[in-house]
C-alpha positions in Angstrom: -56.7 3.7 43.4 -54.2 3.0 46.2 -51.3 0.6 45.6 -52.5 -2.8 46.8 -51.1 -3.8 50.2 -49.3 -0.5 50.6 -48.9 -1.2 54.3 -46.4 -3.9 53.3 -44.5 -1.9 50.6 -40.8 -2.4 50.6 -38.3 0.5 50.5 -34.8 -1.0 50.5 -32.5 1.0 52.7 -29.8 0.7 49.9 -32.2 2.3 47.5 -32.1 5.4 49.7 -28.5 5.3 50.9 -26.6 4.1 47.9 -28.8 5.7 45.2 -31.2 8.5 46.1 -29.0 10.1 48.7 -25.6 9.4 47.1 -24.4 12.6 45.4 -21.6 10.6 43.8 -23.9 8.0 42.1 -23.8 8.2 38.3 -27.6 8.2 37.9 -28.9 9.2 41.3 -26.4 12.1 42.0 -28.7 14.9 40.8 -31.6 13.5 42.8 -29.4 13.3 45.9 -28.2 16.9 45.5 -31.9 18.1 45.4 -32.9 15.9 48.3 -30.0 17.2 50.3 -31.0 20.8 49.6 -34.4 19.9 51.1 -32.8 18.6 54.3 -32.4 14.8 53.7 -29.0 13.2 54.2 -27.3 9.8 54.6 -27.4 10.4 58.3 -31.2 10.7 58.3 -32.1 8.4 55.5 -34.9 7.0 57.7 -36.7 10.3 57.5 -36.9 10.0 53.7 -38.3 6.5 54.0 -40.8 7.7 56.6 -41.9 10.7 54.4 -42.3 8.6 51.3 -44.5 6.2 53.2 -46.5 9.0 54.9 -47.0 11.3 51.9 -47.1 8.8 49.0 -48.5 5.5 50.0 -51.7 7.0 51.3 -52.6 8.7 48.0 -54.0 7.4 44.7 -51.6 5.8 42.3 -51.8 5.4 38.5 -51.0 2.1 36.9 -48.3 2.9 34.4 -47.9 -0.4 32.7 -47.7 -4.1 33.0 -44.1 -5.0 32.5 -42.4 -8.3 32.0 -41.6 -8.4 35.7 -44.7 -7.0 37.2 -47.1 -4.1 37.4 -45.7 -0.6 37.8 -47.4 2.3 39.5 -46.6 6.0 39.8 -47.6 8.3 42.6 -47.2 12.1 42.3 -47.4 14.0 45.5 -45.6 16.4 47.8 -43.2 15.4 50.5 -43.1 17.7 53.6 -39.3 17.8 53.9 -37.1 18.2 57.0 -36.7 21.9 56.3 -40.5 22.2 56.4 -40.8 22.9 52.7 -42.8 20.9 50.2 -41.1 19.0 47.4 -43.3 17.6 44.6 -41.9 14.2 43.5 -43.0 11.1 41.6 -42.3 7.7 43.1 -42.4 4.6 41.0 -43.4 1.3 42.5 -43.6 -2.3 41.2 -45.5 -5.3 42.3 -43.3 -8.1 41.0 -45.0 -11.2 39.5 -45.6 -13.8 42.2 -45.8 -11.2 45.0 -48.7 -9.1 46.3 -46.8 -6.1 47.6 -45.0 -3.1 46.0 -41.3 -2.2 46.1 -39.9 1.3 45.5 -38.2 1.5 42.1 -37.2 5.2 42.2 -38.1 8.8 43.2 -37.9 11.6 40.6 -38.5 15.3 41.1 -41.6 16.2 39.2 
């Protein structure tokens, strides 16, 4: 099943620039180093956003769990990266209670 209302999914720019592409971030640093190796950077963070939307939001998702704050979904699929290589990652999304659209929680190499 696809994530409901995926066309309205939210990917906060700060999630990309301050976390996933920040090699100095305590928890996101290793993710950033890998993404940078595959051609993403702070200067082209919009490309990462576009690729996540293109290669993840169009494929089936698995419902992981219903949490206190909403329903979580996982998507496992490749990204075709700026260096024209595929990178298999998992994205985690949540539809918060009281809303009907998903927001990106994280991206993890898979």
